[in-house]
Structure formats: structure tokens, C-alpha cells
C-alpha positions, 0 to 999 in steps of 0.5 A: 222201518216198515212193519207188518202192520204198515203192509196190512194198512197199505194193502187194506187187509188184516195183519193175519192175511198178510202173515199168511201170505208171508208164510206161504199159507193157503186160503188166500186169494191170488188178488189179495196176494198181489195186493200184499206183494205190491204193498211190501214192494212199495214199503220196502218191507222184508220179512224176518226169515229167522222168525219164519224159520223158527215158526216152521221149525225149518232152517232151510239149511243143509250140512255137507260132511266131507274130508277136506275142502282143499281137495278140488273134487270136493270143492267142485262138488260143493259148488254144484250143491250150493247152486242146486240148493239155492234154486230150492231156497236152501243154503249149504254149510260145509263141515270138514271132518278131516277123516276124524270120527269124532268130528263126524259125530259132532257135526251130526249133532247139527241134525239132532239139535235141529240146526240143519234140516238134512245132511249130505255125507260125501265121506264116511269114517264111522261105522254106519250103525253109529250114524243110523240113529240120527235118521230120527232127526232128519234125512241123510243122503250119501254122495260119493260114499256108499254101502252094499245095502242101501238104508238111505239114498246113495248117489255115487259111481261104481268105484270097484269097476273104476279101479278094476279098469284102471288096473287092467289098463296098467297091466295092458301097458305091460306093467308087472308090479303095480302099487295100490295107493289110497288115502285110508282103508276104512271107508266102504269106497276105499274097500271097493276100490281095493276089491276092484284092483285086486280082481283085475290082478287076479283076472290077469294071473297076478296076486295082490302084494301087501307090501305094495299097498300104501294107504296114507297118501292124499295130496301132492306132498304125499305123492312126492314121499311116495315116489321116494318110498318106491325108489328106495324100497320098491324099485321094481314097481313099474305101475301105480294106481294112486286113487288121486290126481293130487298124489299122481301129480306129486309122484310124477313131479318128483320122478322127473327130478330123479330122471325117472321116465314116466311112463316107461319107468313108472306108469301112473294112474290118477283119479277124479280128472282134476285140472292138475291132471291136464297141466302135468307133464306128462298129462295124467291118465285118470278116472273122471267122475260126473261130479256136477250130475252127482251133486245136483242129484244128491241135493234133489233127493235130499230136498224131496225127502224134506218135502215128502218125509218117508215117501222115498224108498232107499235107493242107489243112483249109480252114475257112469265113469270114464277112464281117460287115457293120457301120457302118464300110461302111454308106453311106446313099447308094450310087452305083456308077459 
């Protein structure tokens, strides 16, 4: 196996010069760099990347914290992040918190112990005051999740406005009693969606009813349970903002087995424009997020922070969304009261 000394001998240069080129340090002419590169190629010499990282105190690794990878939204987000990070020579590790406050804090230790260079948080379950001290160990960027006042860069869409538009659409389709569904009340994102939903009701002269607020539904099976809850306890509900295409799909599937007509008996809006929203019968009206654009921007912002520490001021990067109206809300006869 070739060594750095072999490369130096073949190139006719000192070991120190070879080391400078391997570690991409300055003060080496282009002619010498080419000679060393050719010698490495001829000898099949591969630098020890682990040793290089130790010397530079960089891991060239980014941690991405998210609730669960089984959600297609986060799967697509990670795929786009990995592709973008690799362009910069970085790798991505995925940390699933399952909405656990303890797991979230445990994963942040990776930053504190210098096992990763930076962290992207695609969800937030702890109070920001508990997270903020970790900024002393490296940069943190929010993607999808956000707060009112940015103390770090945040890349997201306007979830409040998206929920507002979804609720207005259901009301315009003649829905009188709309259930609000989310995966939990704790995150700022969830709070913003609820605010937007409530504001839409108020603007149409209606009040938010707590009994029609469900805050535990995250997947298809939860959507199935949700339908039976509506059928047994809230049969007067004629519209649902699910906050998730998976939940919407489970609800629609179960409704069909009970001979409920979607959207005439129950209009349904999902979120994220996942593939399942198109495959369902009827197809699901949903909110589309620009996942790839958001993912790429997040990686770019984080790496710029790594390259230029302290040079970037905290900023929000807000991306547009789109309400895609499909058959789960298109009622044949609309009666607005």
C-alpha cells in the first residue's frame, strides 16, 4: 500500500509539500499540485480522510433531526439534503426523535461533542431556550420548523397562511362543521396552523370548537381511527383539515367502507402533496410544499455558516405553497350558509 513518502519520492517533492496539497493548504504552486496529484494517481494513493478531519477538527458531517423517516415528506427532504450536501463534500446522518424531548436533546450532544459540524432541525419539541446554548458548539438551522423571532436561520413556508387557505376552501365548499386535526399541539408549526385555521373560521363568522380539535393523528392508521371517532361522536362534522396526506388517506379509505361519500358527506384536505394523495379515490385536496427547494436552501445556509462563522445574520427564508384542489373537496352542489 502506497504511503505519503512514496508520493513525495515519485513527485520529487518533500513530504511536507505533499501534506500541504492533501490538506488543501496554501503556498503550493499549481505545477507542484499537479505533480503530486499525478503521483497519487499512479500509486493509487488515497489520503486518510479520518486523519485529515481530526487535524482540522471538522467531521464534514451534518445531523438532521426529524420526527420519523417513514413520513414521505421527511424522506423527500432528506434525499434532497443529502444530494446537496454531497456537492459540498459533506455527508448527512438522520436522527429520528419520534417527537421525544429526550431524544432531541441527546442528538444535540453530537454537536456539543464535535461528532457533527452542524445541525438541521426539521422539527422542534423542546423549548428553544433549552436548544439555544448548543449554538456555542456549532451552527443550527431550522427547516420546516420555525419561530416568530429568528435567532438562527429558518427555511420554511407560511403554515399559518396555508391552513387559513385550506379552511377557507372547505367553508367555500359549504362545510359548516370542520374538524381540525394535527399530530400534536407543542411545536410552533402546529400552533401557526391552528391560528390560521381559527382565523379563517372567524373571518367566516364561525367559532373554533375544541371538541372538534384532534391532536394525535400522524399516519394512515390514525386516519382510520379518526373516521370512526367522527362517525360515532361527531356525525355532524362535514369537513376535515387533516394536516397530513397520510391521515387524509386513512380517513378516506375507512369512510368508503362505511358508505360515506367523499366529499359530499365529508370533505377532506390533506397536507404535503405526497404520492398517496394522488393515488386515493377520490384524489386528495392538499397543500404542496416546495420540499426540494427548501432542503437545498437549508443545506446551503448551514454550510455557509460553517465556512464563514458569524458572518450571516439570522434570517427567515419563506417559500411559497400551493393549495391543490382535487376531488376530496369538489362538491357537486355547494350551499353556503
